[in-house]
MMTF fields as JSON, N, C-alpha, C and O atoms, coordinates in Angstrom:
{
  "mmtfVersion": "1.0.0",
  "mmtfProducer": "UNKNOWN",
  "numBonds": 487,
  "numAtoms": 488,
  "numGroups": 122,
  "numChains": 1,
  "numModels": 1,
  "chainsPerModel": [1],
  "groupsPerChain": [122],
  "chainIdList": ["A"],
  "bondAtomList": [4, 2, 8, 6, 12, 10, 16, 14, 20, 18, 24, 22, 28, 26, 32, 30, 36, 34, 40, 38, 44, 42, 48, 46, 52, 50, 56, 54, 60, 58, 64, 62, 68, 66, 72, 70, 76, 74, 80, 78, 84, 82, 88, 86, 92, 90, 96, 94, 100, 98, 104, 102, 108, 106, 112, 110, 116, 114, 120, 118, 124, 122, 128, 126, 132, 130, 136, 134, 140, 138, 144, 142, 148, 146, 152, 150, 156, 154, 160, 158, 164, 162, 168, 166, 172, 170, 176, 174, 180, 178, 184, 182, 188, 186, 192, 190, 196, 194, 200, 198, 204, 202, 208, 206, 212, 210, 216, 214, 220, 218, 224, 222, 228, 226, 232, 230, 236, 234, 240, 238, 244, 242, 248, 246, 252, 250, 256, 254, 260, 258, 264, 262, 268, 266, 272, 270, 276, 274, 280, 278, 284, 282, 288, 286, 292, 290, 296, 294, 300, 298, 304, 302, 308, 306, 312, 310, 316, 314, 320, 318, 324, 322, 328, 326, 332, 330, 336, 334, 340, 338, 344, 342, 348, 346, 352, 350, 356, 354, 360, 358, 364, 362, 368, 366, 372, 370, 376, 374, 380, 378, 384, 382, 388, 386, 392, 390, 396, 394, 400, 398, 404, 402, 408, 406, 412, 410, 416, 414, 420, 418, 424, 422, 428, 426, 432, 430, 436, 434, 440, 438, 444, 442, 448, 446, 452, 450, 456, 454, 460, 458, 464, 462, 468, 466, 472, 470, 476, 474, 480, 478, 484, 482],
  "bondOrderList": [1, 1, 1, 1, 1, 1, 1, 1, 1, 1, 1, 1, 1, 1, 1, 1, 1, 1, 1, 1, 1, 1, 1, 1, 1, 1, 1, 1, 1, 1, 1, 1, 1, 1, 1, 1, 1, 1, 1, 1, 1, 1, 1, 1, 1, 1, 1, 1, 1, 1, 1, 1, 1, 1, 1, 1, 1, 1, 1, 1, 1, 1, 1, 1, 1, 1, 1, 1, 1, 1, 1, 1, 1, 1, 1, 1, 1, 1, 1, 1, 1, 1, 1, 1, 1, 1, 1, 1, 1, 1, 1, 1, 1, 1, 1, 1, 1, 1, 1, 1, 1, 1, 1, 1, 1, 1, 1, 1, 1, 1, 1, 1, 1, 1, 1, 1, 1, 1, 1, 1, 1],
  "groupList": [{"groupName": "MET", "atomNameList": ["N", "CA", "C", "O"], "elementList": ["N", "C", "C", "O"], "formalChargeList": [0, 0, 0, 0], "bondAtomList": [1, 0, 2, 1, 3, 2], "bondOrderList": [1, 1, 2], "singleLetterCode": "M", "chemCompType": "L-PEPTIDE LINKING"}, {"groupName": "SER", "atomNameList": ["N", "CA", "C", "O"], "elementList": ["N", "C", "C", "O"], "formalChargeList": [0, 0, 0, 0], "bondAtomList": [1, 0, 2, 1, 3, 2], "bondOrderList": [1, 1, 2], "singleLetterCode": "S", "chemCompType": "L-PEPTIDE LINKING"}, {"groupName": "PRO", "atomNameList": ["N", "CA", "C", "O"], "elementList": ["N", "C", "C", "O"], "formalChargeList": [0, 0, 0, 0], "bondAtomList": [1, 0, 2, 1, 3, 2], "bondOrderList": [1, 1, 2], "singleLetterCode": "P", "chemCompType": "L-PEPTIDE LINKING"}, {"groupName": "THR", "atomNameList": ["N", "CA", "C", "O"], "elementList": ["N", "C", "C", "O"], "formalChargeList": [0, 0, 0, 0], "bondAtomList": [1, 0, 2, 1, 3, 2], "bondOrderList": [1, 1, 2], "singleLetterCode": "T", "chemCompType": "L-PEPTIDE LINKING"}, {"groupName": "PHE", "atomNameList": ["N", "CA", "C", "O"], "elementList": ["N", "C", "C", "O"], "formalChargeList": [0, 0, 0, 0], "bondAtomList": [1, 0, 2, 1, 3, 2], "bondOrderList": [1, 1, 2], "singleLetterCode": "F", "chemCompType": "L-PEPTIDE LINKING"}, {"groupName": "TRP", "atomNameList": ["N", "CA", "C", "O"], "elementList": ["N", "C", "C", "O"], "formalChargeList": [0, 0, 0, 0], "bondAtomList": [1, 0, 2, 1, 3, 2], "bondOrderList": [1, 1, 2], "singleLetterCode": "W", "chemCompType": "L-PEPTIDE LINKING"}, {"groupName": "LEU", "atomNameList": ["N", "CA", "C", "O"], "elementList": ["N", "C", "C", "O"], "formalChargeList": [0, 0, 0, 0], "bondAtomList": [1, 0, 2, 1, 3, 2], "bondOrderList": [1, 1, 2], "singleLetterCode": "L", "chemCompType": "L-PEPTIDE LINKING"}, {"groupName": "VAL", "atomNameList": ["N", "CA", "C", "O"], "elementList": ["N", "C", "C", "O"], "formalChargeList": [0, 0, 0, 0], "bondAtomList": [1, 0, 2, 1, 3, 2], "bondOrderList": [1, 1, 2], "singleLetterCode": "V", "chemCompType": "L-PEPTIDE LINKING"}, {"groupName": "GLY", "atomNameList": ["N", "CA", "C", "O"], "elementList": ["N", "C", "C", "O"], "formalChargeList": [0, 0, 0, 0], "bondAtomList": [1, 0, 2, 1, 3, 2], "bondOrderList": [1, 1, 2], "singleLetterCode": "G", "chemCompType": "PEPTIDE LINKING"}, {"groupName": "ALA", "atomNameList": ["N", "CA", "C", "O"], "elementList": ["N", "C", "C", "O"], "formalChargeList": [0, 0, 0, 0], "bondAtomList": [1, 0, 2, 1, 3, 2], "bondOrderList": [1, 1, 2], "singleLetterCode": "A", "chemCompType": "L-PEPTIDE LINKING"}, {"groupName": "HIS", "atomNameList": ["N", "CA", "C", "O"], "elementList": ["N", "C", "C", "O"], "formalChargeList": [0, 0, 0, 0], "bondAtomList": [1, 0, 2, 1, 3, 2], "bondOrderList": [1, 1, 2], "singleLetterCode": "H", "chemCompType": "L-PEPTIDE LINKING"}, {"groupName": "GLN", "atomNameList": ["N", "CA", "C", "O"], "elementList": ["N", "C", "C", "O"], "formalChargeList": [0, 0, 0, 0], "bondAtomList": [1, 0, 2, 1, 3, 2], "bondOrderList": [1, 1, 2], "singleLetterCode": "Q", "chemCompType": "L-PEPTIDE LINKING"}, {"groupName": "ILE", "atomNameList": ["N", "CA", "C", "O"], "elementList": ["N", "C", "C", "O"], "formalChargeList": [0, 0, 0, 0], "bondAtomList": [1, 0, 2, 1, 3, 2], "bondOrderList": [1, 1, 2], "singleLetterCode": "I", "chemCompType": "L-PEPTIDE LINKING"}, {"groupName": "GLU", "atomNameList": ["N", "CA", "C", "O"], "elementList": ["N", "C", "C", "O"], "formalChargeList": [0, 0, 0, 0], "bondAtomList": [1, 0, 2, 1, 3, 2], "bondOrderList": [1, 1, 2], "singleLetterCode": "E", "chemCompType": "L-PEPTIDE LINKING"}, {"groupName": "ASN", "atomNameList": ["N", "CA", "C", "O"], "elementList": ["N", "C", "C", "O"], "formalChargeList": [0, 0, 0, 0], "bondAtomList": [1, 0, 2, 1, 3, 2], "bondOrderList": [1, 1, 2], "singleLetterCode": "N", "chemCompType": "L-PEPTIDE LINKING"}, {"groupName": "ARG", "atomNameList": ["N", "CA", "C", "O"], "elementList": ["N", "C", "C", "O"], "formalChargeList": [0, 0, 0, 0], "bondAtomList": [1, 0, 2, 1, 3, 2], "bondOrderList": [1, 1, 2], "singleLetterCode": "R", "chemCompType": "L-PEPTIDE LINKING"}, {"groupName": "ASP", "atomNameList": ["N", "CA", "C", "O"], "elementList": ["N", "C", "C", "O"], "formalChargeList": [0, 0, 0, 0], "bondAtomList": [1, 0, 2, 1, 3, 2], "bondOrderList": [1, 1, 2], "singleLetterCode": "D", "chemCompType": "L-PEPTIDE LINKING"}],
  "groupTypeList": [0, 1, 2, 1, 3, 4, 5, 4, 6, 3, 7, 8, 1, 7, 9, 9, 6, 3, 10, 0, 3, 7, 4, 9, 6, 3, 11, 10, 9, 12, 5, 2, 13, 6, 9, 14, 9, 6, 8, 4, 7, 7, 9, 4, 4, 7, 1, 4, 8, 8, 10, 15, 5, 6, 1, 4, 1, 16, 9, 8, 3, 3, 7, 9, 3, 1, 4, 11, 15, 4, 7, 7, 3, 9, 6, 9, 8, 4, 9, 1, 14, 13, 12, 7, 4, 7, 7, 6, 6, 15, 5, 6, 8, 6, 9, 1, 6, 6, 9, 6, 6, 7, 9, 6, 7, 4, 9, 9, 8, 11, 3, 4, 7, 6, 1, 15, 4, 5, 9, 4, 15, 15],
  "groupIdList": [1, 2, 3, 4, 5, 6, 7, 8, 9, 10, 11, 12, 13, 14, 15, 16, 17, 18, 19, 20, 21, 22, 23, 24, 25, 26, 27, 28, 29, 30, 31, 32, 33, 34, 35, 36, 37, 38, 39, 40, 41, 42, 43, 44, 45, 46, 47, 48, 49, 50, 51, 52, 53, 54, 55, 56, 57, 58, 59, 60, 61, 62, 63, 64, 65, 66, 67, 68, 69, 70, 71, 72, 73, 74, 75, 76, 77, 78, 79, 80, 81, 82, 83, 84, 85, 86, 87, 88, 89, 90, 91, 92, 93, 94, 95, 96, 97, 98, 99, 100, 101, 102, 103, 104, 105, 106, 107, 108, 109, 110, 111, 112, 113, 114, 115, 116, 117, 118, 119, 120, 121, 122],
  "secStructList": [7, 7, 2, 2, 2, 2, 2, 2, 2, 2, 2, 2, 2, 2, 2, 2, 2, 2, 2, 2, 2, 2, 2, 2, 2, 2, 6, 6, 6, 1, 7, 2, 2, 2, 2, 2, 2, 2, 2, 2, 2, 2, 2, 2, 2, 2, 2, 2, 2, 2, 0, 0, 0, 0, 0, 6, 6, 6, 7, 1, 1, 7, 2, 2, 2, 2, 2, 2, 2, 2, 2, 2, 2, 2, 2, 2, 2, 2, 2, 2, 2, 2, 2, 2, 2, 2, 0, 0, 0, 0, 0, 1, 7, 7, 7, 2, 2, 2, 2, 2, 2, 2, 2, 2, 2, 2, 2, 2, 2, 2, 2, 2, 2, 2, 0, 0, 0, 0, 0, 6, 7, 7],
  "xCoordList": [6.021, 4.956, 5.602, 6.498, 5.132, 5.682, 5.193, 4.149, 5.948, 5.498, 4.122, 3.306, 3.868, 2.576, 1.439, 0.392, 1.654, 0.628, 0.43, -0.703, 1.536, 1.442, 0.631, -0.29, 0.985, 0.272, -1.175, -2.059, -1.423, -2.806, -3.637, -4.744, -3.119, -3.844, -4.016, -5.077, -2.977, -3.054, -4.056, -4.931, -3.921, -4.844, -6.263, -7.213, -6.403, -7.729, -8.361, -9.563, -7.554, -8.071, -8.509, -9.563, -7.701, -8.073, -9.339, -10.228, -9.42, -10.626, -11.835, -12.923, -11.663, -12.778, -13.228, -14.426, -12.281, -12.65, -13.367, -14.308, -12.931, -13.618, -15.048, -15.996, -15.188, -16.499, -17.405, -18.554, -16.871, -17.668, -18.021, -19.108, -17.119, -17.399, -18.53, -19.458, -18.45, -19.528, -20.84, -21.882, -20.789, -21.98, -22.561, -23.76, -21.706, -22.177, -22.795, -23.759, -22.243, -22.753, -24.053, -24.797, -24.334, -25.506, -26.615, -27.736, -26.336, -27.318, -28.613, -29.648, -28.573, -29.785, -30.677, -31.848, -30.113, -30.87, -31.397, -32.366, -30.76, -31.167, -31.173, -30.686, -31.714, -31.706, -30.276, -29.361, -30.069, -28.714, -28.051, -26.84, -28.821, -28.259, -27.711, -26.686, -28.393, -27.909, -26.713, -25.789, -26.726, -25.567, -24.339, -23.225, -24.546, -23.459, -22.926, -21.713, -23.804, -23.388, -22.637, -21.631, -23.102, -22.434, -21.039, -20.075, -20.94, -19.637, -18.696, -17.51, -19.221, -18.421, -17.878, -16.693, -18.718, -18.303, -17.164, -16.18, -17.286, -16.241, -14.956, -13.868, -15.089, -13.921, -13.251, -12.06, -13.986, -13.42, -12.182, -11.166, -12.268, -11.16, -9.962, -8.815, -10.224, -9.149, -8.469, -7.242, -9.273, -8.774, -7.964, -6.857, -8.501, -7.783, -6.44, -5.411, -6.444, -5.191, -4.157, -2.998, -4.559, -3.629, -3.115, -1.924, -4.009, -3.577, -2.69, -1.699, -3.032, -2.244, -0.83, 0.137, -0.702, 0.61, 1.351, 2.525, 0.684, 1.355, 1.335, 2.389, 0.154, 0.042, 0.622, 1.32, 0.334, 0.751, 1.537, 1.268, 2.507, 3.285, 4.085, 4.502, 4.298, 5.03, 4.089, 4.467, 2.873, 1.876, 2.407, 3.087, 2.087, 2.513, 1.454, 1.472, 0.539, -0.54, -0.509, 0.062, -1.125, -1.231, -2.238, -3.032, -2.201, -3.163, -4.586, -5.49, -4.784, -6.122, -6.617, -7.774, -5.75, -6.139, -6.418, -7.409, -5.54, -5.758, -7.067, -7.805, -7.357, -8.595, -9.811, -10.738, -9.814, -10.938, -11.116, -12.237, -10.04, -10.112, -10.517, -11.264, -10.015, -10.345, -11.818, -12.423, -12.396, -13.839, -14.598, -15.492, -14.241, -14.903, -14.638, -15.551, -13.378, -13.003, -13.78, -14.328, -13.822, -14.506, -16.013, -16.631, -16.599, -18.042, -18.355, -19.378, -17.491, -17.685, -17.581, -18.37, -16.606, -16.471, -17.673, -18.145, -18.173, -19.346, -20.575, -21.388, -20.724, -21.874, -21.873, -22.905, -20.716, -20.664, -20.839, -21.472, -20.28, -20.456, -21.935, -22.43, -22.63, -24.042, -24.907, -25.827, -24.615, -25.383, -25.182, -26.151, -23.933, -23.639, -24.256, -24.848, -24.115, -24.668, -26.18, -26.688, -26.889, -28.352, -28.761, -29.688, -28.077, -28.4, -28.205, -29.068, -27.072, -26.787, -27.719, -28.175, -27.998, -28.837, -30.317, -30.971, -30.838, -32.281, -32.749, -33.82, -31.953, -32.385, -31.953, -32.709, -30.734, -30.228, -30.319, -30.075, -30.664, -30.905, -29.671, -29.787, -28.487, -27.293, -27.368, -28.044, -26.676, -26.577, -25.906, -25.046, -26.294, -25.846, -24.334, -23.771, -23.655, -22.202, -21.488, -20.486, -21.992, -21.4, -21.624, -20.716, -22.813, -23.103, -22.193, -21.697, -21.974, -21.104, -19.662, -18.989, -19.183, -17.812, -17.587, -16.587, -18.493, -18.373, -18.407, -17.63, -19.294, -19.399, -18.127, -17.692, -17.529, -16.287, -15.146, -14.371, -15.04, -13.992, -14.2, -13.245, -15.447, -15.768, -15.32, -14.709, -15.627, -15.314, -13.823, -13.353, -13.073, -11.657, -10.832, -9.966, -11.086, -10.341, -10.548, -9.597, -11.785, -12.119, -11.425, -10.886, -11.439, -10.832, -9.322, -8.746, -8.678, -7.234, -6.884, -5.998, -7.566, -7.248, -7.455, -6.589, -8.58, -8.835, -7.872, -7.462, -7.513, -6.577, -5.185, -4.551, -4.731, -3.356, -3.156, -2.131, -4.109, -3.903, -4.567, -4.418, -5.301, -5.941, -5.842, -5.207, -6.451, -6.514, -5.13, -4.87, -4.24, -2.886, -1.859, -0.808, -2.154, -1.313, 0.145, 0.459, 1.012, 2.449, 3.059, 4.263],
  "yCoordList": [-4.276, -3.977, -3.562, -4.235, -2.455, -1.975, -2.862, -3.505, -2.895, -3.668, -3.213, -4.039, -1.904, -1.381, -1.935, -2.322, -1.967, -2.494, -3.992, -4.473, -4.728, -6.171, -6.432, -7.248, -5.723, -5.947, -5.476, -6.095, -4.378, -3.923, -4.999, -5.302, -5.577, -6.631, -7.878, -8.503, -8.241, -9.426, -9.225, -10.062, -8.109, -7.826, -7.665, -8.177, -6.955, -6.786, -8.11, -8.306, -9.018, -10.343, -11.139, -11.775, -11.104, -11.816, -11.207, -11.934, -9.886, -9.23, -9.553, -9.793, -9.564, -9.9, -11.342, -11.623, -12.251, -13.651, -13.78, -14.564, -13.022, -13.003, -12.5, -13.096, -11.404, -10.811, -11.824, -12.025, -12.454, -13.403, -14.648, -15.202, -15.089, -16.265, -15.978, -16.775, -14.832, -14.458, -14.331, -14.792, -13.704, -13.564, -14.929, -15.162, -15.827, -17.149, -17.931, -18.672, -17.766, -18.496, -17.915, -18.614, -16.66, -16.017, -15.645, -15.373, -15.625, -15.124, -15.929, -15.408, -17.174, -17.999, -17.761, -18.14, -17.133, -16.889, -15.463, -15.202, -14.536, -13.13, -12.57, -13.222, -11.381, -10.744, -10.63, -10.381, -10.807, -10.694, -9.353, -9.3, -8.275, -6.962, -6.904, -6.27, -7.56, -7.612, -8.54, -8.265, -9.635, -10.534, -9.812, -10.014, -8.979, -8.167, -7.221, -7.083, -6.58, -5.664, -6.405, -5.904, -7.566, -8.357, -8.775, -8.709, -9.201, -9.542, -8.351, -8.494, -7.186, -5.96, -5.706, -5.411, -5.814, -5.52, -6.449, -5.992, -7.729, -8.676, -8.392, -8.354, -8.194, -7.963, -6.623, -6.461, -5.675, -4.362, -4.494, -3.845, -5.33, -5.457, -6.168, -5.834, -7.136, -7.788, -6.743, -6.662, -5.96, -4.957, -3.872, -3.542, -3.326, -2.259, -2.752, -2.119, -3.863, -4.38, -4.657, -4.265, -5.32, -5.634, -4.408, -4.305, -3.48, -2.276, -1.395, -0.839, -1.269, -0.407, -0.95, -0.19, -2.266, -2.808, -3.457, -3.802, -3.63, -4.221, -3.288, -2.867, -2.97, -2.159, -0.768, -0.267, -0.145, 1.231, 1.312, 2.158, 0.419, 0.347, 1.616, 1.87, 2.405, 3.661, 4.859, 5.996, 4.591, 5.65, 6.755, 6.495, 7.973, 9.118, 9.592, 10.745, 8.718, 9.067, 8.102, 7.015, 8.508, 7.609, 6.507, 6.629, 5.448, 4.362, 4.892, 4.538, 5.732, 6.28, 7.13, 7.016, 7.978, 8.807, 7.942, 8.147, 6.97, 6.059, 5.305, 5.13, 4.856, 4.107, 4.979, 4.545, 6.2, 7.1, 7.377, 7.355, 7.632, 7.894, 6.645, 6.721, 5.491, 4.262, 3.904, 3.327, 4.235, 4.023, 4.77, 4.208, 6.03, 6.826, 6.214, 6.072, 5.854, 5.24, 3.95, 3.737, 3.094, 1.808, 1.983, 1.273, 2.923, 3.168, 3.696, 3.335, 4.542, 5.009, 3.831, 3.723, 2.954, 1.761, 0.845, 0.285, 0.693, -0.16, 0.44, -0.291, 1.753, 2.39, 2.103, 1.741, 2.264, 1.961, 0.462, 0.059, -0.359, -1.816, -2.184, -2.943, -1.646, -2.013, -1.543, -2.247, -0.355, 0.147, -0.767, -1.176, -1.085, -1.968, -3.345, -3.932, -3.858, -5.173, -5.217, -6.151, -4.225, -4.199, -4.087, -4.766, -3.24, -3.101, -4.432, -4.863, -5.077, -6.346, -7.468, -8.269, -7.523, -8.587, -8.383, -9.277, -7.224, -6.976, -6.52, -6.921, -5.684, -5.145, -6.004, -6.182, -6.542, -7.324, -8.827, -9.597, -9.254, -10.659, -11.542, -12.751, -10.98, -11.804, -12.667, -12.318, -13.783, -14.63, -13.833, -12.993, -14.091, -13.256, -13.232, -12.158, -14.37, -14.372, -13.65, -12.972, -13.788, -13.078, -11.571, -10.779, -11.186, -9.767, -9.196, -8.077, -9.964, -9.506, -9.388, -8.407, -10.353, -10.309, -9.069, -8.371, -8.794, -7.604, -6.331, -5.406, -6.283, -5.103, -4.906, -3.772, -5.989, -5.884, -5.352, -4.508, -5.836, -5.359, -3.877, -3.1, -3.497, -2.099, -1.186, -0.143, -1.584, -0.757, -0.754, 0.171, -1.761, -1.876, -0.697, -0.193, -0.256, 0.866, 2.131, 2.852, 2.392, 3.567, 3.485, 4.479, 2.313, 2.127, 2.344, 2.942, 1.865, 2.057, 3.539, 3.996, 4.277, 5.702, 6.449, 7.219, 6.23, 6.919, 6.465, 7.274, 5.185, 4.678, 5.257, 5.741, 5.2, 5.635, 7.124, 7.537, 7.929, 9.368, 10.103, 11.318, 9.371, 10.055, 9.248, 9.7, 8.075, 7.318, 6.971, 7.099, 6.532, 6.156, 7.046, 6.569, 8.313, 9.261, 9.139, 9.021, 9.172, 9.065, 10.43, 10.548],
  "zCoordList": [-9.826, -8.87, -7.547, -7.038, -7.012, -5.742, -4.592, -4.701, -3.495, -2.333, -1.828, -1.417, -1.858, -1.414, -2.268, -1.749, -3.573, -4.48, -4.247, -4.199, -4.102, -3.837, -2.577, -2.579, -1.486, -0.235, -0.306, 0.286, -1.03, -1.179, -1.863, -1.417, -2.932, -3.655, -2.791, -2.804, -2.041, -1.18, -0.048, 0.172, 0.667, 1.777, 1.248, 1.838, 0.137, -0.46, -0.849, -0.67, -1.383, -1.767, -0.544, -0.56, 0.52, 1.752, 2.353, 2.796, 2.367, 2.894, 2.024, 2.548, 0.702, -0.203, 0.004, 0.008, 0.176, 0.446, 1.784, 1.912, 2.775, 4.067, 3.89, 4.402, 3.165, 2.89, 2.188, 2.582, 1.146, 0.368, 1.183, 1.022, 2.051, 2.881, 3.854, 3.993, 4.531, 5.458, 4.697, 5.164, 3.523, 2.685, 2.329, 2.486, 1.848, 1.42, 2.576, 2.384, 3.766, 4.932, 5.48, 6.168, 5.189, 5.796, 4.815, 5.244, 3.514, 2.555, 2.523, 2.108, 2.949, 2.913, 4.13, 4.136, 5.154, 6.379, 6.471, 7.184, 5.749, 5.801, 4.38, 3.456, 4.202, 2.883, 2.368, 3.153, 1.083, 0.528, 0.828, 1.047, 0.841, 1.139, 2.573, 2.822, 3.505, 4.888, 5.017, 5.783, 4.275, 4.275, 3.728, 4.212, 2.729, 2.189, 3.267, 3.42, 4.002, 5.063, 6.169, 6.671, 6.545, 7.576, 7.104, 7.867, 5.853, 5.295, 5.313, 5.611, 4.998, 5.033, 6.43, 6.584, 7.446, 8.821, 9.246, 9.829, 8.963, 9.347, 8.564, 9.139, 7.259, 6.406, 6.702, 6.436, 7.24, 7.558, 8.443, 8.195, 9.467, 10.412, 9.785, 10.082, 8.929, 8.167, 7.29, 7.233, 6.62, 5.695, 6.415, 5.988, 7.486, 8.183, 8.7, 8.461, 9.4, 9.959, 8.885, 9.021, 7.833, 6.759, 6.042, 5.748, 5.759, 5.058, 5.945, 5.471, 7.194, 8.092, 8.269, 8.21, 8.487, 8.827, 7.661, 7.796, 6.519, 5.363, 4.147, 3.67, 3.652, 2.43, 2.602, 1.721, 3.732, 3.97, 5.28, 6.132, 5.419, 6.658, 6.914, 8.044, 5.887, 6.048, 6.196, 5.915, 6.636, 6.792, 7.697, 8.689, 7.338, 8.111, 9.084, 9.516, 9.428, 10.351, 11.535, 11.447, 12.634, 13.783, 13.469, 12.536, 14.242, 14.053, 14.252, 13.495, 15.259, 15.519, 14.356, 13.95, 13.821, 12.676, 11.46, 10.759, 11.208, 10.079, 10.227, 9.257, 11.453, 11.676, 11.387, 10.702, 11.903, 11.668, 10.181, 9.673, 9.498, 8.063, 7.291, 6.316, 7.736, 7.023, 7.198, 6.294, 8.333, 8.518, 7.419, 6.785, 7.197, 6.154, 4.779, 3.966, 4.53, 3.255, 3.017, 1.935, 4.029, 3.906, 3.722, 2.929, 4.451, 4.285, 2.892, 2.311, 2.35, 0.971, -0.002, -0.941, 0.228, -0.604, -0.48, -1.47, 0.755, 0.944, 0.281, -0.285, 0.342, -0.311, -1.807, -2.372, -2.454, -3.895, -4.136, -5.112, -3.254, -3.354, -3.29, -4.123, -2.305, -2.109, -3.274, -3.69, -3.801, -4.952, -6.16, -6.8, -6.468, -7.605, -7.365, -8.271, -6.141, -5.799, -6.021, -6.642, -5.523, -5.66, -7.124, -7.565, -7.873, -9.303, -10.025, -10.789, -9.779, -10.46, -10.006, -10.822, -8.714, -8.167, -8.474, -9.012, -8.136, -8.22, -9.597, -10.053, -10.261, -11.55, -12.72, -13.674, -12.654, -13.788, -13.57, -14.498, -12.371, -12.09, -12.05, -12.246, -11.803, -11.687, -10.436, -9.468, -10.465, -9.277, -8.161, -8.426, -6.927, -5.809, -5.633, -5.424, -5.71, -5.535, -6.671, -6.442, -7.88, -9.012, -8.866, -9.119, -8.465, -8.242, -7.159, -7.287, -6.097, -5.021, -5.501, -5.184, -6.247, -6.759, -7.622, -7.453, -8.531, -9.384, -8.529, -8.765, -7.553, -6.68, -5.865, -5.668, -5.391, -4.623, -5.48, -5.03, -6.698, -7.605, -7.921, -7.951, -8.153, -8.445, -7.301, -7.533, -6.08, -4.909, -4.571, -3.909, -5.005, -4.652, -5.169, -4.454, -6.384, -6.938, -6.134, -5.831, -5.794, -4.983, -3.624, -3.136, -3.023, -1.714, -1.777, -0.868, -2.842, -2.967, -3.018, -2.295, -3.855, -4.016, -2.697, -2.28, -2.048, -0.779, 0.324, 1.156, 0.333, 1.339, 1.132, 2.07, -0.086, -0.41, -0.191, 0.353, -0.603, -0.594, 0.573, 0.704, 1.422, 2.536, 3.833, 4.786, 3.888, 5.161, 5.69, 6.886, 4.803, 5.212, 4.525, 4.095, 4.422, 3.703, 4.138, 5.322, 3.15, 3.414, 3.551, 3.775]
}
């Protein structure tokens, strides 16, 4: 396993745990879809910092360029996350945390490809 892959998985796991923790703490007070969005916003900063300085430390872009690109990458990941989450939660009746976990895993692959080849291009 390359160092980039190791750090991507580590940072992604920490960001996913951050996302899920915020979700778990807020889902009872607001709609699950909004709790998912709030978790995304908090985890975004964990994810960007970790990916910029650990996963893709050899990025050939400036921090500002990487940040702008990562915003687009993360929003695309969140869009697919939210679609999968809503389908699993509302249409298939999965428990909310399980639906979120599956949605996060689904979006992770997309985020890696866009991060590696565009947001933090080497």
